[in-house]
PQR file of N, CA, C, O and H, with PARSE charges and radii, in Angstrom:
ATOM      1  N   MET A   1      15.571 -37.996 -38.977 -0.4000 1.5000
ATOM      2  CA  MET A   1      14.218 -37.851 -39.482 -0.0000 2.0000
ATOM      3  C   MET A   1      13.635 -36.528 -38.976  0.5500 1.7000
ATOM      4  O   MET A   1      13.736 -36.214 -37.790 -0.5500 1.4000
ATOM      5  N   THR A   2      13.043 -35.777 -39.855 -0.4000 1.5000
ATOM      6  CA  THR A   2      12.435 -34.507 -39.487 -0.0000 2.0000
ATOM      7  C   THR A   2      11.158 -34.736 -38.700  0.5500 1.7000
ATOM      8  O   THR A   2      10.321 -35.558 -39.074 -0.5500 1.4000
ATOM      9  H   THR A   2      12.960 -36.033 -40.818  0.4000 1.0000
ATOM     10  N   LYS A   3      11.017 -34.002 -37.609 -0.4000 1.5000
ATOM     11  CA  LYS A   3       9.780 -34.056 -36.824 -0.0000 2.0000
ATOM     12  C   LYS A   3       9.071 -32.719 -36.972  0.5500 1.7000
ATOM     13  O   LYS A   3       9.706 -31.665 -37.015 -0.5500 1.4000
ATOM     14  H   LYS A   3      11.697 -33.334 -37.305  0.4000 1.0000
ATOM     15  N   TRP A   4       7.740 -32.778 -37.048 -0.4000 1.5000
ATOM     16  CA  TRP A   4       6.929 -31.597 -37.293 -0.0000 2.0000
ATOM     17  C   TRP A   4       5.964 -31.357 -36.136  0.5500 1.7000
ATOM     18  O   TRP A   4       5.544 -32.285 -35.446 -0.5500 1.4000
ATOM     19  H   TRP A   4       7.225 -33.634 -37.013  0.4000 1.0000
ATOM     20  N   GLU A   5       5.626 -30.087 -35.948 -0.4000 1.5000
ATOM     21  CA  GLU A   5       4.512 -29.751 -35.077 -0.0000 2.0000
ATOM     22  C   GLU A   5       3.471 -29.065 -35.953  0.5500 1.7000
ATOM     23  O   GLU A   5       3.798 -28.440 -36.962 -0.5500 1.4000
ATOM     24  H   GLU A   5       5.967 -29.333 -36.509  0.4000 1.0000
ATOM     25  N   TYR A   6       2.225 -29.193 -35.551 -0.4000 1.5000
ATOM     26  CA  TYR A   6       1.111 -28.698 -36.367 -0.0000 2.0000
ATOM     27  C   TYR A   6       0.231 -27.763 -35.555  0.5500 1.7000
ATOM     28  O   TYR A   6       0.202 -27.822 -34.325 -0.5500 1.4000
ATOM     29  H   TYR A   6       1.959 -29.700 -34.732  0.4000 1.0000
ATOM     30  N   MET A   7      -0.484 -26.900 -36.263 -0.4000 1.5000
ATOM     31  CA  MET A   7      -1.376 -25.947 -35.616 -0.0000 2.0000
ATOM     32  C   MET A   7      -2.527 -25.626 -36.562  0.5500 1.7000
ATOM     33  O   MET A   7      -2.351 -25.614 -37.780 -0.5500 1.4000
ATOM     34  H   MET A   7      -0.460 -26.852 -37.261  0.4000 1.0000
ATOM     35  N   THR A   8      -3.690 -25.368 -36.004 -0.4000 1.5000
ATOM     36  CA  THR A   8      -4.808 -24.827 -36.779 -0.0000 2.0000
ATOM     37  C   THR A   8      -5.118 -23.447 -36.236  0.5500 1.7000
ATOM     38  O   THR A   8      -4.922 -23.174 -35.052 -0.5500 1.4000
ATOM     39  H   THR A   8      -3.833 -25.378 -35.014  0.4000 1.0000
ATOM     40  N   ALA A   9      -5.604 -22.583 -37.108 -0.4000 1.5000
ATOM     41  CA  ALA A   9      -5.944 -21.227 -36.694 -0.0000 2.0000
ATOM     42  C   ALA A   9      -7.058 -20.689 -37.579  0.5500 1.7000
ATOM     43  O   ALA A   9      -7.103 -20.991 -38.771 -0.5500 1.4000
ATOM     44  H   ALA A   9      -5.763 -22.806 -38.070  0.4000 1.0000
ATOM     45  N   PRO A  10      -7.966 -19.887 -37.002 -0.5600 1.5000
ATOM     46  CA  PRO A  10      -9.007 -19.265 -37.818  0.2800 2.0000
ATOM     47  C   PRO A  10      -8.417 -18.147 -38.670  0.5500 1.7000
ATOM     48  O   PRO A  10      -7.501 -17.447 -38.238 -0.5500 1.4000
ATOM     49  N   LEU A  11      -8.937 -17.985 -39.869 -0.4000 1.5000
ATOM     50  CA  LEU A  11      -8.547 -16.888 -40.764 -0.0000 2.0000
ATOM     51  C   LEU A  11      -9.785 -16.057 -41.059  0.5500 1.7000
ATOM     52  O   LEU A  11     -10.787 -16.582 -41.545 -0.5500 1.4000
ATOM     53  H   LEU A  11      -9.680 -18.553 -40.221  0.4000 1.0000
ATOM     54  N   LEU A  12      -9.721 -14.791 -40.775 -0.4000 1.5000
ATOM     55  CA  LEU A  12     -10.818 -13.899 -41.135 -0.0000 2.0000
ATOM     56  C   LEU A  12     -10.607 -13.436 -42.570  0.5500 1.7000
ATOM     57  O   LEU A  12      -9.501 -13.038 -42.937 -0.5500 1.4000
ATOM     58  H   LEU A  12      -8.907 -14.365 -40.381  0.4000 1.0000
ATOM     59  N   VAL A  13     -11.641 -13.485 -43.371 -0.4000 1.5000
ATOM     60  CA  VAL A  13     -11.534 -13.183 -44.797 -0.0000 2.0000
ATOM     61  C   VAL A  13     -10.960 -11.791 -45.043  0.5500 1.7000
ATOM     62  O   VAL A  13     -10.203 -11.606 -45.997 -0.5500 1.4000
ATOM     63  H   VAL A  13     -12.539 -13.809 -43.073  0.4000 1.0000
ATOM     64  N   HIS A  14     -11.295 -10.818 -44.217 -0.4000 1.5000
ATOM     65  CA  HIS A  14     -10.836  -9.442 -44.445 -0.0000 2.0000
ATOM     66  C   HIS A  14      -9.407  -9.192 -43.986  0.5500 1.7000
ATOM     67  O   HIS A  14      -8.874  -8.110 -44.232 -0.5500 1.4000
ATOM     68  H   HIS A  14     -11.909 -10.968 -43.443  0.4000 1.0000
ATOM     69  N   ALA A  15      -8.758 -10.172 -43.317 -0.4000 1.5000
ATOM     70  CA  ALA A  15      -7.389  -9.967 -42.829 -0.0000 2.0000
ATOM     71  C   ALA A  15      -6.484 -11.161 -43.133  0.5500 1.7000
ATOM     72  O   ALA A  15      -5.525 -11.410 -42.404 -0.5500 1.4000
ATOM     73  H   ALA A  15      -9.191 -11.051 -43.118  0.4000 1.0000
ATOM     74  N   THR A  16      -6.778 -11.888 -44.186 -0.4000 1.5000
ATOM     75  CA  THR A  16      -6.057 -13.132 -44.481 -0.0000 2.0000
ATOM     76  C   THR A  16      -4.560 -12.912 -44.650  0.5500 1.7000
ATOM     77  O   THR A  16      -3.770 -13.623 -44.028 -0.5500 1.4000
ATOM     78  H   THR A  16      -7.558 -11.685 -44.779  0.4000 1.0000
ATOM     79  N   LYS A  17      -4.148 -11.960 -45.464 -0.4000 1.5000
ATOM     80  CA  LYS A  17      -2.717 -11.752 -45.723 -0.0000 2.0000
ATOM     81  C   LYS A  17      -1.974 -11.392 -44.447  0.5500 1.7000
ATOM     82  O   LYS A  17      -0.905 -11.943 -44.185 -0.5500 1.4000
ATOM     83  H   LYS A  17      -4.790 -11.382 -45.969  0.4000 1.0000
ATOM     84  N   GLN A  18      -2.498 -10.508 -43.671 -0.4000 1.5000
ATOM     85  CA  GLN A  18      -1.841 -10.087 -42.431 -0.0000 2.0000
ATOM     86  C   GLN A  18      -1.672 -11.274 -41.468  0.5500 1.7000
ATOM     87  O   GLN A  18      -0.608 -11.448 -40.873 -0.5500 1.4000
ATOM     88  H   GLN A  18      -3.366 -10.060 -43.884  0.4000 1.0000
ATOM     89  N   ILE A  19      -2.712 -12.075 -41.322 -0.4000 1.5000
ATOM     90  CA  ILE A  19      -2.667 -13.235 -40.427 -0.0000 2.0000
ATOM     91  C   ILE A  19      -1.627 -14.239 -40.928  0.5500 1.7000
ATOM     92  O   ILE A  19      -0.819 -14.734 -40.143 -0.5500 1.4000
ATOM     93  H   ILE A  19      -3.576 -11.934 -41.805  0.4000 1.0000
ATOM     94  N   LEU A  20      -1.642 -14.543 -42.228 -0.4000 1.5000
ATOM     95  CA  LEU A  20      -0.683 -15.504 -42.781 -0.0000 2.0000
ATOM     96  C   LEU A  20       0.748 -14.988 -42.666  0.5500 1.7000
ATOM     97  O   LEU A  20       1.656 -15.759 -42.355 -0.5500 1.4000
ATOM     98  H   LEU A  20      -2.298 -14.141 -42.866  0.4000 1.0000
ATOM     99  N   ASP A  21       0.961 -13.703 -42.909 -0.4000 1.5000
ATOM    100  CA  ASP A  21       2.299 -13.117 -42.762 -0.0000 2.0000
ATOM    101  C   ASP A  21       2.799 -13.254 -41.329  0.5500 1.7000
ATOM    102  O   ASP A  21       3.972 -13.556 -41.108 -0.5500 1.4000
ATOM    103  H   ASP A  21       0.223 -13.077 -43.162  0.4000 1.0000
ATOM    104  N   ASN A  22       1.923 -13.036 -40.357 -0.4000 1.5000
ATOM    105  CA  ASN A  22       2.323 -13.147 -38.950 -0.0000 2.0000
ATOM    106  C   ASN A  22       2.759 -14.576 -38.613  0.5500 1.7000
ATOM    107  O   ASN A  22       3.780 -14.770 -37.952 -0.5500 1.4000
ATOM    108  H   ASN A  22       0.970 -12.790 -40.536  0.4000 1.0000
ATOM    109  N   PHE A  23       2.003 -15.563 -39.057 -0.4000 1.5000
ATOM    110  CA  PHE A  23       2.387 -16.949 -38.789 -0.0000 2.0000
ATOM    111  C   PHE A  23       3.677 -17.302 -39.525  0.5500 1.7000
ATOM    112  O   PHE A  23       4.520 -18.020 -38.986 -0.5500 1.4000
ATOM    113  H   PHE A  23       1.175 -15.405 -39.594  0.4000 1.0000
ATOM    114  N   GLY A  24       3.836 -16.810 -40.734 -0.4000 1.5000
ATOM    115  CA  GLY A  24       5.064 -17.055 -41.488 -0.0000 2.0000
ATOM    116  C   GLY A  24       6.289 -16.494 -40.792  0.5500 1.7000
ATOM    117  O   GLY A  24       7.350 -17.119 -40.795 -0.5500 1.4000
ATOM    118  H   GLY A  24       3.152 -16.227 -41.172  0.4000 1.0000
ATOM    119  N   GLU A  25       6.150 -15.320 -40.197 -0.4000 1.5000
ATOM    120  CA  GLU A  25       7.256 -14.714 -39.435 -0.0000 2.0000
ATOM    121  C   GLU A  25       7.673 -15.595 -38.268  0.5500 1.7000
ATOM    122  O   GLU A  25       8.835 -15.577 -37.862 -0.5500 1.4000
ATOM    123  H   GLU A  25       5.289 -14.812 -40.195  0.4000 1.0000
ATOM    124  N   ASP A  26       6.744 -16.359 -37.730 -0.4000 1.5000
ATOM    125  CA  ASP A  26       7.027 -17.255 -36.602 -0.0000 2.0000
ATOM    126  C   ASP A  26       7.487 -18.635 -37.057  0.5500 1.7000
ATOM    127  O   ASP A  26       7.652 -19.537 -36.235 -0.5500 1.4000
ATOM    128  H   ASP A  26       5.800 -16.373 -38.061  0.4000 1.0000
ATOM    129  N   GLY A  27       7.699 -18.806 -38.373 -0.4000 1.5000
ATOM    130  CA  GLY A  27       8.231 -20.057 -38.886 -0.0000 2.0000
ATOM    131  C   GLY A  27       7.189 -21.085 -39.300  0.5500 1.7000
ATOM    132  O   GLY A  27       7.542 -22.214 -39.640 -0.5500 1.4000
ATOM    133  H   GLY A  27       7.566 -18.073 -39.041  0.4000 1.0000
ATOM    134  N   TRP A  28       5.897 -20.714 -39.277 -0.4000 1.5000
ATOM    135  CA  TRP A  28       4.841 -21.653 -39.655 -0.0000 2.0000
ATOM    136  C   TRP A  28       4.663 -21.649 -41.161  0.5500 1.7000
ATOM    137  O   TRP A  28       4.643 -20.588 -41.785 -0.5500 1.4000
ATOM    138  H   TRP A  28       5.610 -19.797 -39.001  0.4000 1.0000
ATOM    139  N   GLU A  29       4.534 -22.833 -41.747 -0.4000 1.5000
ATOM    140  CA  GLU A  29       4.278 -22.995 -43.176 -0.0000 2.0000
ATOM    141  C   GLU A  29       2.818 -23.390 -43.371  0.5500 1.7000
ATOM    142  O   GLU A  29       2.331 -24.326 -42.736 -0.5500 1.4000
ATOM    143  H   GLU A  29       4.550 -23.694 -41.240  0.4000 1.0000
ATOM    144  N   LEU A  30       2.125 -22.673 -44.249 -0.4000 1.5000
ATOM    145  CA  LEU A  30       0.727 -22.980 -44.538 -0.0000 2.0000
ATOM    146  C   LEU A  30       0.640 -24.290 -45.314  0.5500 1.7000
ATOM    147  O   LEU A  30       1.333 -24.481 -46.314 -0.5500 1.4000
ATOM    148  H   LEU A  30       2.521 -21.913 -44.764  0.4000 1.0000
ATOM    149  N   VAL A  31      -0.225 -25.195 -44.837 -0.4000 1.5000
ATOM    150  CA  VAL A  31      -0.411 -26.488 -45.485 -0.0000 2.0000
ATOM    151  C   VAL A  31      -1.724 -26.518 -46.255  0.5500 1.7000
ATOM    152  O   VAL A  31      -1.773 -26.988 -47.391 -0.5500 1.4000
ATOM    153  H   VAL A  31      -0.787 -25.040 -44.024  0.4000 1.0000
ATOM    154  N   GLN A  32      -2.792 -26.013 -45.634 -0.4000 1.5000
ATOM    155  CA  GLN A  32      -4.116 -26.076 -46.261 -0.0000 2.0000
ATOM    156  C   GLN A  32      -5.035 -25.045 -45.622  0.5500 1.7000
ATOM    157  O   GLN A  32      -4.869 -24.677 -44.459 -0.5500 1.4000
ATOM    158  H   GLN A  32      -2.752 -25.631 -44.711  0.4000 1.0000
ATOM    159  N   VAL A  33      -6.007 -24.586 -46.405 -0.4000 1.5000
ATOM    160  CA  VAL A  33      -7.073 -23.716 -45.906 -0.0000 2.0000
ATOM    161  C   VAL A  33      -8.398 -24.380 -46.257  0.5500 1.7000
ATOM    162  O   VAL A  33      -8.612 -24.790 -47.398 -0.5500 1.4000
ATOM    163  H   VAL A  33      -6.142 -24.885 -47.350  0.4000 1.0000
ATOM    164  N   VAL A  34      -9.294 -24.484 -45.263 -0.4000 1.5000
ATOM    165  CA  VAL A  34     -10.607 -25.097 -45.480 -0.0000 2.0000
ATOM    166  C   VAL A  34     -11.687 -24.145 -44.985  0.5500 1.7000
ATOM    167  O   VAL A  34     -11.405 -23.268 -44.168 -0.5500 1.4000
ATOM    168  H   VAL A  34      -9.120 -24.150 -44.337  0.4000 1.0000
ATOM    169  N   PRO A  35     -12.924 -24.301 -45.467 -0.5600 1.5000
ATOM    170  CA  PRO A  35     -14.013 -23.442 -45.001  0.2800 2.0000
ATOM    171  C   PRO A  35     -14.221 -23.575 -43.496  0.5500 1.7000
ATOM    172  O   PRO A  35     -14.090 -24.659 -42.928 -0.5500 1.4000
ATOM    173  N   GLY A  36     -14.547 -22.455 -42.866 -0.4000 1.5000
ATOM    174  CA  GLY A  36     -14.813 -22.432 -41.431 -0.0000 2.0000
ATOM    175  C   GLY A  36     -16.290 -22.595 -41.129  0.5500 1.7000
ATOM    176  O   GLY A  36     -17.080 -22.963 -41.998 -0.5500 1.4000
ATOM    177  H   GLY A  36     -14.654 -21.575 -43.328  0.4000 1.0000
ATOM    178  N   PRO A  37     -16.654 -22.315 -39.877 -0.5600 1.5000
ATOM    179  CA  PRO A  37     -18.036 -22.505 -39.447  0.2800 2.0000
ATOM    180  C   PRO A  37     -19.017 -21.494 -40.039  0.5500 1.7000
ATOM    181  O   PRO A  37     -20.227 -21.714 -39.996 -0.5500 1.4000
ATOM    182  N   ASN A  38     -18.512 -20.388 -40.591 -0.4000 1.5000
ATOM    183  CA  ASN A  38     -19.400 -19.409 -41.230 -0.0000 2.0000
ATOM    184  C   ASN A  38     -18.690 -18.827 -42.453  0.5500 1.7000
ATOM    185  O   ASN A  38     -17.482 -19.011 -42.604 -0.5500 1.4000
ATOM    186  H   ASN A  38     -17.529 -20.209 -40.625  0.4000 1.0000
ATOM    187  N   PRO A  39     -19.417 -18.129 -43.328 -0.5600 1.5000
ATOM    188  CA  PRO A  39     -18.833 -17.642 -44.592  0.2800 2.0000
ATOM    189  C   PRO A  39     -17.708 -16.617 -44.422  0.5500 1.7000
ATOM    190  O   PRO A  39     -16.912 -16.423 -45.340 -0.5500 1.4000
ATOM    191  N   GLU A  40     -17.634 -15.965 -43.270 -0.4000 1.5000
ATOM    192  CA  GLU A  40     -16.608 -14.956 -43.044 -0.0000 2.0000
ATOM    193  C   GLU A  40     -15.331 -15.546 -42.459  0.5500 1.7000
ATOM    194  O   GLU A  40     -14.389 -14.808 -42.173 -0.5500 1.4000
ATOM    195  H   GLU A  40     -18.281 -16.122 -42.524  0.4000 1.0000
ATOM    196  N   GLN A  41     -15.284 -16.851 -42.277 -0.4000 1.5000
ATOM    197  CA  GLN A  41     -14.140 -17.452 -41.605 -0.0000 2.0000
ATOM    198  C   GLN A  41     -13.634 -18.677 -42.350  0.5500 1.7000
ATOM    199  O   GLN A  41     -14.407 -19.462 -42.898 -0.5500 1.4000
ATOM    200  H   GLN A  41     -16.049 -17.451 -42.510  0.4000 1.0000
ATOM    201  N   LEU A  42     -12.313 -18.818 -42.353 -0.4000 1.5000
ATOM    202  CA  LEU A  42     -11.642 -19.990 -42.902 -0.0000 2.0000
ATOM    203  C   LEU A  42     -10.805 -20.596 -41.780  0.5500 1.7000
ATOM    204  O   LEU A  42     -10.544 -19.941 -40.772 -0.5500 1.4000
ATOM    205  H   LEU A  42     -11.685 -18.180 -41.907  0.4000 1.0000
ATOM    206  N   VAL A  43     -10.385 -21.847 -41.956 -0.4000 1.5000
ATOM    207  CA  VAL A  43      -9.494 -22.484 -40.991 -0.0000 2.0000
ATOM    208  C   VAL A  43      -8.209 -22.844 -41.722  0.5500 1.7000
ATOM    209  O   VAL A  43      -8.239 -23.500 -42.763 -0.5500 1.4000
ATOM    210  H   VAL A  43     -10.597 -22.379 -42.775  0.4000 1.0000
ATOM    211  N   ALA A  44      -7.080 -22.408 -41.167 -0.4000 1.5000
ATOM    212  CA  ALA A  44      -5.780 -22.670 -41.769 -0.0000 2.0000
ATOM    213  C   ALA A  44      -5.054 -23.748 -40.980  0.5500 1.7000
ATOM    214  O   ALA A  44      -5.093 -23.766 -39.750 -0.5500 1.4000
ATOM    215  H   ALA A  44      -7.056 -21.875 -40.322  0.4000 1.0000
ATOM    216  N   TYR A  45      -4.395 -24.639 -41.696 -0.4000 1.5000
ATOM    217  CA  TYR A  45      -3.561 -25.682 -41.098 -0.0000 2.0000
ATOM    218  C   TYR A  45      -2.105 -25.342 -41.408  0.5500 1.7000
ATOM    219  O   TYR A  45      -1.749 -25.098 -42.560 -0.5500 1.4000
ATOM    220  H   TYR A  45      -4.363 -24.624 -42.695  0.4000 1.0000
ATOM    221  N   PHE A  46      -1.272 -25.327 -40.373 -0.4000 1.5000
ATOM    222  CA  PHE A  46       0.141 -24.973 -40.500 -0.0000 2.0000
ATOM    223  C   PHE A  46       1.019 -26.086 -39.959  0.5500 1.7000
ATOM    224  O   PHE A  46       0.582 -26.928 -39.175 -0.5500 1.4000
ATOM    225  H   PHE A  46      -1.562 -25.525 -39.437  0.4000 1.0000
ATOM    226  N   LYS A  47       2.298 -26.064 -40.409 -0.4000 1.5000
ATOM    227  CA  LYS A  47       3.292 -26.959 -39.829 -0.0000 2.0000
ATOM    228  C   LYS A  47       4.611 -26.204 -39.753  0.5500 1.7000
ATOM    229  O   LYS A  47       4.841 -25.246 -40.491 -0.5500 1.4000
ATOM    230  H   LYS A  47       2.653 -25.379 -41.046  0.4000 1.0000
ATOM    231  N   ARG A  48       5.487 -26.661 -38.832 -0.4000 1.5000
ATOM    232  CA  ARG A  48       6.860 -26.181 -38.783 -0.0000 2.0000
ATOM    233  C   ARG A  48       7.712 -27.267 -38.146  0.5500 1.7000
ATOM    234  O   ARG A  48       7.225 -28.120 -37.404 -0.5500 1.4000
ATOM    235  H   ARG A  48       5.300 -27.440 -38.232  0.4000 1.0000
ATOM    236  N   GLU A  49       8.995 -27.205 -38.461 -0.4000 1.5000
ATOM    237  CA  GLU A  49       9.910 -28.204 -37.928 -0.0000 2.0000
ATOM    238  C   GLU A  49       9.999 -28.065 -36.419  0.5500 1.7000
ATOM    239  O   GLU A  49      10.132 -26.969 -35.875 -0.5500 1.4000
ATOM    240  H   GLU A  49       9.391 -26.512 -39.064  0.4000 1.0000
ATOM    241  N   LYS A  50       9.921 -29.207 -35.770 -0.4000 1.5000
ATOM    242  CA  LYS A  50       9.955 -29.224 -34.307 -0.0000 2.0000
ATOM    243  C   LYS A  50      11.392 -29.111 -33.835  0.5500 1.7000
ATOM    244  O   LYS A  50      12.279 -29.792 -34.351 -0.5500 1.4000
ATOM    245  H   LYS A  50       9.814 -30.097 -36.212  0.4000 1.0000
ATOM    246  N   ASN A  51      11.622 -28.245 -32.847 -0.4000 1.5000
ATOM    247  CA  ASN A  51      12.959 -28.109 -32.278 -0.0000 2.0000
ATOM    248  C   ASN A  51      13.284 -29.309 -31.408  0.5500 1.7000
ATOM    249  O   ASN A  51      12.431 -29.826 -30.687 -0.5500 1.4000
ATOM    250  H   ASN A  51      10.901 -27.692 -32.427  0.4000 1.0000
ATOM    251  N   ALA A  52      14.516 -29.737 -31.489 -0.4000 1.5000
ATOM    252  CA  ALA A  52      14.937 -30.923 -30.725 -0.0000 2.0000
ATOM    253  C   ALA A  52      14.942 -30.694 -29.237  0.5500 1.7000
ATOM    254  O   ALA A  52      15.273 -31.601 -28.473 -0.5500 1.4000
ATOM    255  H   ALA A  52      15.209 -29.317 -32.075  0.4000 1.0000
TER
END
């Protein structure tokens, strides 16, 4: 059975692609993006397979 680990991270609207690319390089898969505490910020939810 696959086990997952999860993470949330803030996304700044002006640097979204760069931030997502960095997490992708580390093996994180984007699951969802939701509005953050202010209009300039979003919150990203990520997952990746947990190492045994």
